[in-house]
N, C-alpha and C positions, 0 to 999 in steps of 0.2 A: 503493499500500501503506500503509495506516494503523497505527500504534503507539500502544499504550496505555500510558505509562510515567509512573511516580510519581516525581516528583521531589521534593526539599526545598525548600521554599519561601524560606529563606535565600539570601541573597546569595551566591555563589560566593568563595570564597577561597585563595589560593594561599600554599602552607608559607611560612613565615619561614624554613626553611632553605635555606640557597642549595646549588644543586648546584653540583660542578667544572663550569668554561668546556668541556671536550671532553664530557663526558655532555650538557650542557644542547645542543651544538650536535648531537650526533647526536640528541636527540630531535625537536629543531627541523627537522632534517634528514629524520628520519622523517614527521614530520608534514606537510611539505611535498611530500613523495614520494607519500605516501597521499591529499592532494588533488588533486594534479597528475595521478596517475594515473587518477580516476575521471573517465571522459569523457562520461556523459550524467547529463541533467536529476534523472531517477527514483534513481540509485543514489547520487547526491549529496544529494537528499533525503530517501533512506533514512539514509546515513550519518550526516547533521547530527541526523536525529531519534534515532539512537540514540548520538549522541556529545554532544550538547549540551541543554541544558534549553531549554523553552521561552522563558524569559528571556535565556539566551546567546543564541539565535537573533535573536530581536527587537533586542539591542545590537549584533549583528555585523551585523544588515540597517541599523540606524538608522545604523552609523558608515560602511557602504559608501555608502548614501544622503545622506552628508555628503560624503563623498569626492567620490563624481560632481556632485553641486551646486558643490562648491567648484572641481573641474577645470573644468566648463562654465561658471562663472562668468569664470574666467580666461582659459579661451579666448572668450568673447564680449568680456569685455576688450580682449583683443588683437586682435579683430577689429576693434572700434568705435575703437580708438586708431590702426589701420591707415587706417581711410575717412574720418577725422576730419579738419575744415582749419581752419587759422587762421581767427579770426574777424576777424583786423586789419591 
């Protein structure tokens, strides 16, 4: 399912007004609940299309790719160290 949405082309800004910690935790918990409740790829795509701008989706995808690559690099580094021998 494709959506045509119009977004402001300016970067997203977070309000400078701080939320009380309790409310912030409730908001983040609700956000995590929604994300973990979505079980299939199509439903997640629909949610992300309606919730994030194209720029935000790209930024999130890039961050996830970087995290994956860093994790892989660490794992490969551990594997290499495991199999290395002293040369002297």
